[in-house]
C-alpha positions as CSV (number, residue, x, y, z in Angstrom):
1,X,59.1,103.2,50.6
2,X,62.1,100.9,50.8
3,X,65.2,101.8,48.9
4,X,64.6,100.5,45.4
5,X,68.2,99.3,45.1
6,X,68.7,97.7,48.4
7,X,65.2,96.6,49.4
8,X,66.0,97.7,53.0
9,X,69.4,96.0,53.2
10,X,72.1,98.0,55.1
11,X,74.8,98.9,52.5
12,X,77.9,101.1,52.3
13,X,77.4,104.8,52.6
14,X,77.4,105.5,48.9
15,X,74.5,103.2,48.3
16,X,72.5,104.7,51.2
17,X,72.5,108.1,49.5
18,X,70.5,106.5,46.7
19,X,67.5,105.8,48.8
20,X,65.7,109.2,48.3
21,X,66.9,109.7,44.7
22,X,66.0,106.2,43.8
23,X,62.5,106.6,45.2
24,X,61.8,109.6,43.0
25,X,63.1,107.9,39.9
26,X,61.1,104.7,40.6
27,X,57.9,106.5,41.2
28,X,58.3,108.3,37.8
29,X,59.1,105.0,36.1
30,X,56.1,103.3,37.6
31,X,53.9,106.2,36.8
32,X,54.3,105.6,33.1
33,X,52.0,102.6,33.3
34,X,49.4,104.5,35.3
35,X,49.2,107.4,32.7
36,X,48.3,104.9,30.0
37,X,47.5,105.5,26.3
38,X,49.3,108.0,24.2
39,X,51.3,109.4,27.1
40,X,52.8,106.0,27.8
41,X,53.6,105.4,24.1
42,X,55.3,108.8,23.8
43,X,57.5,108.1,26.8
44,X,58.4,104.7,25.5
45,X,59.2,106.2,22.1
46,X,61.4,108.9,23.8
47,X,63.2,106.2,25.7
48,X,63.9,104.1,22.6
49,X,65.0,107.1,20.6
50,X,67.4,108.2,23.4
51,X,68.9,104.7,23.5
52,X,69.3,104.4,19.7
53,X,70.9,107.8,19.4
54,X,73.5,107.1,22.0
55,X,74.6,103.6,20.9
56,X,75.3,104.4,17.3
57,X,79.0,104.6,17.9
58,X,79.2,101.0,19.1
59,X,77.8,98.3,16.8
60,X,78.1,95.5,19.4
61,X,76.0,97.4,22.0
62,X,73.6,98.5,19.2
63,X,73.1,94.9,18.1
64,X,72.3,93.9,21.6
65,X,69.6,96.5,22.1
66,X,68.1,96.0,18.6
67,X,67.7,92.3,19.3
68,X,65.6,93.1,22.3
69,X,63.6,95.9,20.7
70,X,65.4,98.4,22.9
71,X,63.9,97.0,26.1
72,X,65.8,98.2,29.2
73,X,68.1,96.0,31.3
74,X,68.8,98.6,34.0
75,X,66.1,101.2,34.2
76,X,63.0,99.1,34.4
77,X,60.9,98.8,37.6
78,X,61.4,95.0,37.9
79,X,63.4,93.0,40.4
80,X,65.9,91.9,37.8
81,X,66.7,95.5,36.8
82,X,67.1,96.4,40.4
83,X,69.5,93.6,41.0
84,X,71.7,94.7,38.0
85,X,71.8,98.3,39.3
86,X,72.8,97.1,42.7
87,X,75.5,94.7,41.4
88,X,77.0,97.5,39.2
89,X,77.1,100.0,42.0
90,X,78.6,97.5,44.5
91,X,81.2,96.5,42.0
92,X,82.2,100.1,41.2
93,X,82.5,100.8,44.9
94,X,85.1,98.0,45.1
95,X,87.1,99.3,42.2
96,X,89.9,100.7,44.3
97,X,90.5,97.3,45.9
98,X,91.6,96.1,42.5
99,X,93.8,99.2,41.9
100,X,91.2,100.7,39.5
101,X,90.3,104.4,39.6
102,X,87.0,104.9,41.3
103,X,86.5,108.3,39.6
104,X,86.7,106.6,36.2
105,X,83.1,105.2,36.7
106,X,81.7,108.3,38.4
107,X,79.2,106.7,40.7
108,X,78.1,110.2,42.0
109,X,77.1,111.3,38.5
110,X,75.2,108.0,38.0
111,X,73.3,108.6,41.2
112,X,72.5,112.1,40.2
113,X,71.4,110.9,36.8
114,X,69.1,108.3,38.5
115,X,67.5,111.0,40.6
116,X,66.8,113.1,37.6
117,X,65.5,110.3,35.3
118,X,61.8,111.3,35.4
119,X,60.8,111.0,31.8
120,X,61.4,108.7,28.9
121,X,64.3,110.5,27.3
122,X,66.3,111.0,30.5
123,X,65.6,107.3,31.4
124,X,67.0,106.3,28.0
125,X,70.1,108.4,28.5
126,X,70.5,106.8,31.9
127,X,70.1,103.3,30.4
128,X,73.0,103.8,28.1
129,X,75.2,105.5,30.7
130,X,74.8,102.5,32.9
131,X,75.5,100.1,30.0
132,X,78.7,102.0,29.0
133,X,79.8,102.2,32.6
134,X,79.3,98.4,32.9
135,X,81.3,97.7,29.7
136,X,84.1,100.0,30.8
137,X,84.3,98.5,34.2
138,X,84.2,94.9,32.9
139,X,87.0,95.7,30.4
140,X,89.1,97.4,33.0
141,X,88.8,94.6,35.5
142,X,89.1,91.7,33.0
143,X,91.9,93.0,30.8
144,X,93.4,96.2,32.1
145,X,93.0,100.0,32.0
146,X,96.0,100.9,29.8
147,X,96.7,100.2,26.1
148,X,100.3,99.1,26.9
149,X,101.7,99.2,23.4
150,X,100.8,102.9,23.1
151,X,102.7,103.7,26.2
152,X,105.7,101.4,25.8
153,X,106.2,100.1,22.2
154,X,108.2,97.1,23.4
155,X,105.1,95.7,25.1
156,X,103.6,93.7,22.2
157,X,100.3,92.8,23.8
158,X,96.7,93.2,22.6
159,X,94.3,93.4,25.5
160,X,92.0,90.4,25.7
161,X,88.8,92.4,25.5
162,X,85.5,90.6,25.5
163,X,82.7,91.4,23.1
164,X,80.3,93.9,24.7
165,X,77.2,92.1,23.2
166,X,78.3,88.9,24.9
167,X,78.9,90.7,28.2
168,X,75.5,92.3,28.1
169,X,73.8,89.0,27.2
170,X,75.5,87.3,30.1
171,X,74.2,90.0,32.4
172,X,70.6,89.4,31.3
173,X,70.9,85.6,31.5
174,X,73.0,85.0,34.7
175,X,73.0,86.2,38.3
176,X,74.4,89.8,38.1
177,X,76.7,89.4,41.1
178,X,78.2,86.2,39.7
179,X,78.8,88.0,36.4
180,X,80.8,90.7,38.1
181,X,82.8,88.2,40.1
182,X,83.7,86.4,36.9
183,X,85.4,89.6,35.6
184,X,88.1,89.3,38.3
185,X,91.2,87.6,36.8
186,X,91.2,84.0,37.9
187,X,94.9,83.4,38.2
188,X,96.2,82.6,41.7
189,X,98.8,85.3,41.2
190,X,96.2,88.0,40.9
191,X,94.5,86.9,44.1
192,X,97.8,86.9,45.9
193,X,98.8,90.3,44.6
194,X,95.4,91.8,45.7
195,X,95.9,90.4,49.2
196,X,99.4,91.8,49.3
197,X,98.1,95.2,48.2
198,X,95.5,95.3,51.0
199,X,98.1,94.2,53.6
200,X,100.6,96.8,52.5
201,X,98.0,99.5,52.4
202,X,97.1,98.6,56.0
203,X,100.8,98.6,57.0
204,X,101.3,102.1,55.4
205,X,98.2,103.3,57.3
206,X,99.9,102.3,60.5
207,X,103.1,104.1,59.7
208,X,104.8,101.8,57.2
209,X,108.1,100.0,58.0
210,X,109.5,102.6,60.3
211,X,112.6,104.8,59.9
212,X,115.1,103.9,57.3
213,X,118.5,102.4,58.2
214,X,121.3,105.1,58.3
215,X,124.3,103.0,57.5
216,X,126.3,102.2,54.4
217,X,126.5,98.5,55.3
218,X,126.0,96.1,58.3
219,X,127.3,92.6,58.9
220,X,127.0,89.9,61.6
221,X,128.5,91.0,64.9
222,X,127.7,94.7,64.5
223,X,125.7,96.6,67.1
224,X,124.2,100.0,67.7
225,X,121.4,102.2,66.6
226,X,121.7,101.3,62.9
227,X,121.3,97.6,63.8
228,X,118.2,98.5,65.9
229,X,116.7,100.3,62.9
230,X,117.5,97.3,60.7
231,X,115.9,95.0,63.3
232,X,112.8,97.1,63.5
233,X,112.4,97.3,59.7
234,X,112.8,93.6,59.3
235,X,110.2,93.0,62.0
236,X,107.8,95.4,60.3
237,X,108.4,93.5,57.0
238,X,107.6,90.2,58.9
239,X,111.1,88.7,58.3
240,X,111.8,88.6,62.1
241,X,109.9,88.2,65.3
242,X,109.9,91.1,67.7
243,X,113.2,91.3,69.6
244,X,115.1,93.6,71.9
245,X,118.5,92.6,70.6
246,X,120.8,95.4,69.6
247,X,123.3,93.0,67.9
248,X,123.4,91.7,64.3
249,X,122.9,88.1,65.6
250,X,122.1,84.8,63.9
251,X,118.3,85.5,63.8
252,X,118.9,88.8,62.0
253,X,121.4,87.2,59.6
254,X,118.8,84.5,58.8
255,X,116.2,87.2,58.2
256,X,118.6,89.2,55.9
257,X,119.3,86.1,53.9
258,X,115.6,85.4,53.4
259,X,115.0,89.1,52.4
260,X,117.9,88.9,49.9
261,X,116.4,85.8,48.3
262,X,113.0,87.5,48.0
263,X,114.6,90.5,46.3
264,X,116.9,88.7,43.9
265,X,120.0,89.7,45.7
266,X,123.2,87.7,46.4
267,X,122.3,85.6,49.5
268,X,125.2,86.2,51.9
269,X,123.5,87.5,55.1
270,X,125.5,90.8,54.8
271,X,123.7,94.1,54.3
272,X,125.8,95.6,51.6
273,X,124.9,98.5,49.3
274,X,122.3,96.7,47.2
275,X,120.6,95.0,50.2
276,X,120.6,98.3,52.1
277,X,118.9,100.1,49.2
278,X,116.3,97.4,49.0
279,X,115.6,97.4,52.7
280,X,115.3,101.2,52.7
281,X,112.9,101.3,49.7
282,X,109.7,103.0,50.9
283,X,106.6,100.7,51.2
284,X,104.7,103.2,49.0
285,X,107.1,102.4,46.2
286,X,106.6,98.7,46.7
287,X,102.8,99.3,46.6
288,X,103.1,101.0,43.2
289,X,105.0,97.9,42.0
290,X,102.2,95.6,43.2
291,X,99.5,97.7,41.6
292,X,101.4,97.8,38.3
293,X,101.8,94.0,38.5
294,X,98.0,93.7,39.0
295,X,97.5,95.7,35.8
296,X,100.0,93.5,34.0
297,X,98.2,90.4,35.3
298,X,95.0,91.7,33.8
299,X,96.7,91.9,30.4
300,X,97.3,88.1,30.7
301,X,93.7,87.2,31.7
302,X,93.2,85.4,28.4
303,X,89.9,83.8,27.6
304,X,91.6,80.6,26.6
305,X,93.9,80.6,29.7
306,X,97.7,80.6,29.7
307,X,98.0,76.9,28.9
308,X,97.8,73.8,31.1
309,X,101.6,73.6,30.4
310,X,103.4,76.8,29.4
311,X,106.7,78.5,29.5
312,X,107.0,81.7,31.6
313,X,109.9,84.0,31.4
314,X,109.9,86.9,33.9
315,X,112.5,89.1,32.2
316,X,113.5,91.1,35.3
317,X,113.7,88.0,37.5
318,X,116.2,86.6,34.9
319,X,114.7,83.1,35.0
320,X,112.7,80.9,32.7
321,X,110.1,78.4,34.0
322,X,108.0,75.5,32.8
323,X,104.6,75.7,34.5
324,X,102.4,72.6,34.7
325,X,98.9,73.0,36.3
326,X,100.0,76.3,37.9
327,X,103.1,74.7,39.5
328,X,106.7,75.4,38.6
329,X,108.1,72.1,37.4
330,X,111.4,73.4,35.9
331,X,113.4,76.6,36.4
332,X,116.6,77.9,35.0
333,X,118.5,81.2,35.0
334,X,118.3,83.4,31.9
335,X,120.0,86.3,30.2
336,X,117.8,88.9,28.5
337,X,118.3,91.8,26.1
338,X,120.7,94.5,27.1
339,X,119.4,97.8,28.4
340,X,120.2,99.7,25.1
341,X,116.9,100.9,23.5
342,X,117.4,98.6,20.5
343,X,118.3,95.5,22.4
344,X,115.7,95.2,25.1
345,X,113.6,92.1,25.0
346,X,109.9,92.8,24.2
347,X,107.0,91.4,26.1
348,X,104.6,89.2,24.2
349,X,103.0,85.7,24.1
350,X,103.3,83.1,21.4
351,X,103.4,79.3,21.0
352,X,106.6,77.2,20.9
353,X,106.4,74.8,18.0
354,X,109.9,73.2,17.8
355,X,113.5,73.1,19.0
356,X,116.5,73.0,16.7
357,X,119.5,70.9,17.9
358,X,122.9,71.9,16.5
359,X,121.4,75.2,15.2
360,X,122.8,77.7,12.7
361,X,122.9,81.2,14.0
362,X,121.5,83.6,11.4
363,X,122.9,87.0,12.0
364,X,120.2,89.7,12.3
365,X,120.3,92.3,9.5
366,X,121.0,95.1,12.0
367,X,124.2,93.3,13.0
368,X,125.2,92.5,9.4
369,X,124.9,96.2,8.4
370,X,126.2,97.6,11.6
371,X,129.2,95.3,12.3
372,X,130.0,92.9,9.5
373,X,129.5,94.7,6.2
374,X,131.9,97.6,7.1
375,X,134.6,94.9,7.8
376,X,133.9,93.0,4.6
377,X,134.2,96.2,2.5
378,X,137.8,96.4,3.7
379,X,138.5,92.7,3.6
380,X,136.2,90.2,1.8
381,X,137.5,87.4,4.1
382,X,136.6,89.2,7.4
383,X,134.3,87.4,9.8
384,X,135.5,84.1,8.4
385,X,133.6,82.1,11.0
386,X,130.4,83.0,9.2
387,X,128.9,81.5,6.0
388,X,127.2,83.8,3.5
389,X,124.3,82.2,1.8
390,X,121.7,83.2,-0.8
391,X,117.9,82.9,-0.4
392,X,118.1,79.1,-1.3
393,X,120.6,78.5,1.4
394,X,123.5,78.0,-1.0
395,X,126.9,79.3,0.2
396,X,128.2,82.3,-1.8
397,X,131.8,83.0,-2.5
398,X,133.5,85.9,-0.7
399,X,134.5,87.5,-4.0
400,X,130.8,87.6,-5.0
401,X,129.9,89.1,-1.7
402,X,132.5,91.8,-1.9
403,X,130.8,93.3,-4.9
404,X,127.6,93.8,-2.9
405,X,129.2,94.9,0.4
406,X,128.6,98.6,-0.4
407,X,125.1,98.1,-1.8
408,X,122.1,99.4,0.1
409,X,120.3,96.2,-0.7
410,X,122.5,93.4,0.5
411,X,120.9,90.3,-1.0
412,X,122.5,87.6,1.3
413,X,122.2,86.2,4.7
414,X,125.0,85.4,7.1
415,X,125.0,82.4,9.4
416,X,127.3,80.7,11.8
417,X,127.5,76.9,11.3
418,X,126.7,74.5,14.2
419,X,129.6,73.9,16.6
420,X,131.0,74.6,20.1
421,X,131.5,78.3,19.5
422,X,128.1,78.9,17.8
423,X,126.4,82.0,19.3
424,X,123.3,79.9,20.0
425,X,125.1,77.1,21.6
426,X,123.8,73.6,21.0
427,X,120.0,74.2,20.9
428,X,117.4,76.8,20.3
429,X,113.7,76.8,21.0
430,X,111.4,78.5,18.4
431,X,108.1,80.2,18.9
432,X,107.9,81.9,15.5
433,X,107.2,85.6,15.9
434,X,107.8,88.8,14.0
435,X,110.2,90.1,16.6
436,X,112.7,87.3,15.9
437,X,112.9,86.4,19.6
438,X,113.6,82.8,20.8
439,X,115.2,80.9,23.7
440,X,118.6,79.3,23.2
441,X,121.8,78.0,24.6
442,X,125.0,80.1,24.8
443,X,128.7,79.5,25.0
444,X,129.0,82.6,27.3
445,X,128.2,80.7,30.5
446,X,130.1,83.1,32.7
447,X,127.2,85.6,32.3
448,X,124.9,83.5,34.4
449,X,126.9,84.3,37.5
450,X,126.0,87.9,37.3
451,X,123.2,89.4,39.4
452,X,121.7,91.5,36.6
453,X,121.8,89.5,33.4
454,X,120.9,91.9,30.6
455,X,123.5,91.3,27.8
456,X,121.9,89.8,24.7
457,X,120.7,91.4,21.5
458,X,117.1,90.6,22.6
459,X,116.8,86.8,22.6
460,X,116.8,84.9,25.9
461,X,119.7,82.7,26.8
462,X,119.2,79.7,29.1
463,X,121.6,78.4,31.7
464,X,120.4,74.8,31.5
465,X,119.1,74.4,28.0
466,X,119.7,70.6,27.8
467,X,117.6,70.0,30.9
468,X,115.0,72.4,29.5
469,X,114.9,70.4,26.3
470,X,114.5,67.1,28.2
471,X,111.5,68.5,30.0
472,X,109.8,69.7,26.8
473,X,110.4,66.3,25.1
474,X,109.4,64.1,28.0
475,X,105.7,64.0,27.1
476,X,106.4,62.7,23.6
477,X,109.2,60.1,24.1
478,X,110.4,57.6,26.6
479,X,114.1,58.6,26.7
480,X,114.2,62.4,25.9
481,X,117.8,62.7,27.3
482,X,119.1,59.8,25.2
483,X,117.4,61.1,22.1
484,X,118.7,64.6,22.6
485,X,122.3,63.5,23.2
486,X,122.4,61.2,20.2
487,X,121.1,64.0,18.0
488,X,123.5,66.4,19.4
489,X,126.5,64.1,18.9
490,X,125.6,63.6,15.3
491,X,126.5,67.3,14.7
492,X,123.6,67.6,12.2
493,X,121.3,70.6,12.2
494,X,118.0,68.9,13.3
495,X,114.6,70.3,13.7
496,X,112.5,68.6,16.4
497,X,108.7,69.4,16.4
498,X,106.8,69.5,19.6
499,X,103.9,67.2,19.3
500,X,101.9,69.5,21.6
501,X,102.9,73.1,21.0
502,X,103.5,75.0,24.3
503,X,102.4,78.6,25.0
504,X,105.3,81.0,25.9
505,X,104.7,84.1,27.9
506,X,107.4,86.8,28.2
507,X,106.4,89.0,31.1
508,X,108.0,91.8,33.1
509,X,107.2,91.7,36.9
510,X,109.1,93.8,39.4
511,X,106.6,92.5,42.0
512,X,105.4,88.9,42.2
513,X,104.4,86.5,44.9
514,X,106.0,83.3,46.3
515,X,104.7,80.2,47.9
516,X,106.2,81.2,51.2
517,X,104.0,84.2,51.4
518,X,106.5,87.1,51.2
519,X,106.4,89.4,48.2
520,X,109.3,89.3,45.8
521,X,110.6,92.5,44.3
522,X,113.1,93.1,41.4
523,X,114.7,96.1,39.9
524,X,112.9,97.9,37.0
525,X,115.7,97.0,34.6
526,X,114.2,98.7,31.6
527,X,112.3,101.4,33.5
528,X,109.0,100.2,32.2
529,X,107.1,99.9,35.4
530,X,108.0,103.5,36.3
531,X,106.4,104.6,33.1
532,X,103.3,102.4,33.6
533,X,102.8,103.8,37.1
534,X,102.7,107.3,35.7
535,X,100.2,106.2,33.1
536,X,98.0,104.6,35.7
537,X,98.2,107.6,37.9
538,X,97.2,109.8,35.0
539,X,94.1,107.6,34.6
540,X,93.2,108.2,38.3
541,X,94.8,105.3,40.0
542,X,96.2,106.4,43.4
543,X,97.6,104.9,46.6
544,X,95.0,104.5,49.3
545,X,97.4,105.2,52.2
546,X,100.7,107.1,52.5
547,X,102.4,109.1,49.8
548,X,101.2,109.1,46.2
């Protein structure tokens, strides 16, 4: 008898092992019809009872099976059931390609359960085991393995889980293989990350990038063994063509500059301490970063998409971008929250609704209580650059404020009026959220010259906020620059709604791709990816080659 799953088709070794076991199970299933009468009814009843008992904890799955009178979708003897079983097992076998833990879906146990499914009850238990494996795999691949907020509270994301009933309905109405393919995140970035993962795994299997470079620094004109080690490592990373040169020549300098650009380092062609650390980073560590990035990409696999036009801020890249049709149309440097635990910028998505030209800066309550109230207790006129206002926005006298300065319930707000020294600069961009995070200008322009730009209380400062505003306003007016500048020169606090609200995604990627083909890597500024890798590893994710 042909293998009931493969119908004689040569498949990977795991599926071959199912040939004998599958035959036993199929014969038992087909035998139900031959027995007829009461025996058949009893087996059907046992099957339905087993299914019903094991789906009670999931109403969505239960509703699916009730609607079809508990008829099987996996364990029948028909061609459609066989195709679904085959599609599931083939997909599970490819789990590791996506950085998912193969053991999480326990294909061996499924195979053993198939071999032993010789009566109605065992077949019902198998039916639900296959269904739950399907739902788990679909969720993991579509929207991620981890519950990020439970691991790192500053990741404010709810996974975009799909409804199990809808997933199961699709499986019965569409080609099973096409359904499984649709679970793969559709973003070009995910596809590029997966290719990078496979290439790096192959490279690690061949010995990696070779010996590390034993030198504190190297610069053009140097020669010797350390330069040879640097050359070999750059060749292995595909920044240089193979060469016999033992000198830090022009070709090596050009390769170093390109490497520095891809790693967010000062581009000077000199291998100083920061560049040397990046060059000597083990490929296994880079592979972990890629696999964490793939998990993060799954969290953003939104059913509605990210927006034809959207704003993307990669916190650890210290840049904000406007994306139109998957292409970067504007990019500017950014400053993010400082590394102190209470100042780190959270990760989340929301929708930008408006900008405010000539904004007030409303001082966060944490800063009021921690910095300004102690000063006002000693001197009611301290922090004179700030206005103190009541809930209606009316300015309150300093004498009145002094009476409340020691109160646990300070009933006023503090704000800095518009002006050249305003902490928000000349414009802010609002996507209302409960974390009080937004994008804005800043008078502290010197910070944009730093390599690591983590200095704010959590909000994101932009280096080119006016140009950013022009880009956002361009779809709704003919002269966005002229409008913006006239409004700015008026000095009036002005709210400007965006006619088409724009999704904003604050992400954190220590590994991401570029159009040139090389991977880009950034430092784990807040230490989040290190924590996420440990969490993935605890779930069974492992490196396929090299060290784990």
